[in-house]
N, C-alpha and C positions, 0 to 999 in steps of 0.2 A: 739819322735816318733821313730820304724823301722823302716827303708825301705831298697831297696837293687837297691845296688850305684856298678858301673862299670866306674872304674877308666883309664883312656887312657894317656897313654906318651909315644911320638917317636912311637917302634915299640912293646911295649907291654900294654900286657891290664889286668887288674883284675877283677875280683867281689867280693863283699864285703858283708852281713848282716852292718849296722848301725845305731845308736842313733843320731840320730841329732836334735839340739836342739840352739836358737837362745839367744843372749845374746848380748842386746847394740850393737855391729858393727862390731857382728862376728857371725860366724855357726858352729859351735862344733862338729864334726863327730866322735863316739866315736866304738870302732869295739873290739870288746869281745873275746880271745885267750884264755877261758875257764881257768887254772890254774896261764897262763901269764899274766903279766902287758899288760889291753889295749893301741893300740893305737887311740890316740887324736892328732886331727889334727885340729887348727883356722882356719878359712879361711876366713878375713877379705873382709866384705861385699860391700867396697870401690874398693877391687881389684879384682871384681867377673865382669868377662866378657862376652859380644855373647850369653847375658839369652837368651833361645829358649825353648820355650812352644809349645807341638805337643801332636800329640797320631802315636804311633807306631804298630800296627796290632789291634787294639782299646783300649789302654793301654796308658794311660798317661805320659807324662814320661815331666820333666824339664831336660835341661841339659848348662854347662857354661862350660867356662872357667876359669884356675885361676893358673896363673902364668904359667908351659907348661903343665899343666894336663887339659884334659878335663874330666868334672864329669858329667853323666846322671843319676839320680833317674827316681826309679820306682814305680810305683803304687803299692804299696804293703802294704799294711793293710787300715784300711778307712782315707778316707782326709788326707793321705801325699800329694800328691802332692798340694792338698789347703794349706794347712800350709805352703809351701814351696812359694806358689803362693805370696801369703800376706803378706810375710816377704823378699820376694827379688824382686820382681815384685811394690815393695809400691816407 
């Protein structure tokens, strides 16, 4: 599934469109960069902390902390937040 994500770390924040996939105990985020190799992040589910499911101005969001970063996912496409809830809140 493709969605929009904001990644915050210390004094920086970046915004990306990512493809996300769950497998066994990890969440894989793939950020395509045209002709360059994609950037792939594998987040271990057991290291995801402070899961927050909320609604921002009518847009469902899910955020969590992973190591020293905060990830915020926005509803951008059908059932993205439901897919994340199903796999992270279980």
